[in-house]
C-alpha positions as CSV (number, residue, x, y, z in Angstrom):
1,X,9.2,15.3,-18.3
2,X,9.0,12.0,-19.8
3,X,5.4,11.6,-21.0
4,X,3.4,8.3,-20.8
5,X,3.4,6.1,-23.8
6,X,-0.6,5.3,-23.8
7,X,-0.2,3.5,-27.0
8,X,2.0,1.0,-25.9
9,X,0.1,0.5,-22.6
10,X,-3.2,0.2,-24.3
11,X,-1.5,-2.5,-26.6
12,X,-0.3,-4.3,-23.5
13,X,-3.6,-4.4,-22.0
14,X,-5.0,-5.4,-25.1
15,X,-3.2,-8.8,-25.2
16,X,-4.6,-9.8,-21.9
17,X,-7.6,-12.4,-21.8
18,X,-10.8,-11.1,-20.1
19,X,-9.9,-12.9,-17.0
20,X,-6.3,-11.3,-16.7
21,X,-7.6,-8.0,-17.4
22,X,-10.3,-8.5,-14.1
23,X,-7.0,-9.7,-12.2
24,X,-4.9,-6.8,-13.3
25,X,-7.9,-4.4,-12.3
26,X,-8.6,-6.2,-8.7
27,X,-4.5,-6.0,-8.1
28,X,-4.2,-2.3,-8.8
29,X,-7.4,-1.6,-6.8
30,X,-5.9,-3.3,-4.0
31,X,-2.7,-1.5,-4.2
32,X,-4.2,1.8,-4.3
33,X,-6.8,1.0,-1.0
34,X,-6.0,2.8,2.3
35,X,-3.5,0.6,4.0
36,X,-1.9,-1.8,1.6
37,X,1.3,0.3,0.9
38,X,1.8,1.0,4.4
39,X,1.5,-2.5,6.0
40,X,3.4,-3.8,3.0
41,X,6.0,-1.2,3.9
42,X,6.1,-2.0,7.5
43,X,6.8,-6.0,6.5
44,X,9.6,-4.7,4.2
45,X,11.4,-2.5,6.4
46,X,11.5,-5.2,9.0
47,X,13.2,-7.5,6.7
48,X,11.8,-10.6,8.9
49,X,8.6,-12.2,9.7
50,X,6.3,-10.0,12.0
51,X,3.5,-11.1,14.1
52,X,0.3,-9.7,13.5
53,X,0.2,-7.2,16.8
54,X,3.7,-6.0,15.9
55,X,2.5,-4.9,12.5
56,X,-0.5,-3.4,13.8
57,X,1.7,-1.4,16.2
58,X,3.4,0.1,12.9
59,X,0.8,0.6,10.8
60,X,-0.8,3.7,13.1
61,X,-4.7,4.3,13.0
62,X,-5.4,0.8,11.4
63,X,-8.1,-1.0,13.2
64,X,-7.9,-4.8,13.9
65,X,-10.7,-5.4,11.2
66,X,-8.9,-3.4,8.4
67,X,-5.5,-5.0,9.0
68,X,-6.6,-8.4,8.8
69,X,-8.4,-7.5,5.5
70,X,-5.3,-5.9,4.2
71,X,-3.2,-8.8,5.3
72,X,-5.4,-11.4,3.6
73,X,-5.5,-9.3,0.3
74,X,-1.8,-9.2,0.2
75,X,-1.6,-12.9,1.1
76,X,-4.4,-13.9,-1.7
77,X,-2.3,-11.7,-4.4
78,X,1.1,-13.2,-3.2
79,X,2.3,-10.1,-2.0
80,X,2.7,-11.4,1.6
81,X,2.9,-14.9,3.4
82,X,1.5,-16.0,6.3
83,X,2.5,-18.6,8.6
84,X,0.4,-20.1,11.3
85,X,2.7,-21.9,14.1
86,X,0.7,-25.1,15.9
87,X,0.8,-23.2,19.4
88,X,-1.7,-22.3,22.2
89,X,-2.6,-19.4,21.4
90,X,-1.8,-19.8,17.9
91,X,1.0,-17.5,16.4
92,X,0.8,-16.3,13.0
93,X,3.7,-14.5,11.2
94,X,3.5,-12.3,8.2
95,X,6.5,-11.4,5.9
96,X,6.7,-9.6,2.4
97,X,7.5,-11.7,-0.7
98,X,9.9,-11.4,-3.4
99,X,6.8,-10.0,-5.5
100,X,5.7,-7.7,-2.6
101,X,9.5,-6.2,-2.7
102,X,9.3,-5.7,-6.3
103,X,6.1,-3.9,-6.2
104,X,7.6,-1.7,-3.5
105,X,10.9,-0.9,-5.6
106,X,8.4,0.1,-8.5
107,X,6.2,2.4,-6.1
108,X,9.0,3.7,-4.0
109,X,9.7,6.7,-6.5
110,X,5.9,7.9,-6.2
111,X,6.3,7.9,-2.5
112,X,9.3,10.0,-2.8
113,X,7.6,12.0,-5.2
114,X,4.7,12.7,-3.0
115,X,7.0,13.9,-0.2
116,X,9.0,16.0,-2.7
117,X,5.8,17.7,-3.5
118,X,3.6,18.0,-0.4
119,X,4.1,21.9,-0.5
120,X,2.3,21.9,-4.1
121,X,-0.7,19.6,-2.6
122,X,-1.2,21.7,0.4
123,X,-1.6,24.7,-1.7
124,X,-3.7,23.3,-4.3
125,X,-6.0,22.2,-1.3
126,X,-5.9,25.4,0.2
127,X,-7.0,26.7,-3.4
128,X,-9.7,24.5,-3.4
129,X,-11.2,25.3,0.1
130,X,-11.2,28.6,-0.8
131,X,-10.1,29.9,2.7
132,X,-6.7,28.7,2.8
133,X,-7.6,27.1,6.2
134,X,-5.9,23.4,6.9
135,X,-8.1,20.9,6.9
136,X,-9.1,20.3,10.5
137,X,-9.9,16.6,10.0
138,X,-6.5,15.6,9.4
139,X,-4.3,15.2,12.5
140,X,-0.4,15.4,12.3
141,X,1.6,12.4,12.0
142,X,3.4,11.4,15.4
143,X,6.9,10.6,14.9
144,X,7.9,7.2,15.9
């Protein structure tokens, strides 16, 4: 297993200005939020601009409020574009940016690793629970 070079990582971070350090922390926090990667993956997989309602259909379980917040944050960070068409009613479309696609390329191996190790996570959670029962609050994912 490849080891993390924490000295190199810390040295890189030390070169950041205080403002850049805050921005990096904000972006990493945003990336790790509940709906961010899922919304980005939906837009990337589509490969074409998508209307808000289509994104909402594909991000199962998200509320309108949460999707609005997520897409706004992604737009602010340059990971998604938003185009408003002057129609009645207004039409709004979202699309992943090049920067967003680059981020997903970096995170895709983490996603695959997580899927490949799901049994290990299940075992760990069962041990933690102490009784081996599955979490009754988690609903199985419905296939598309």
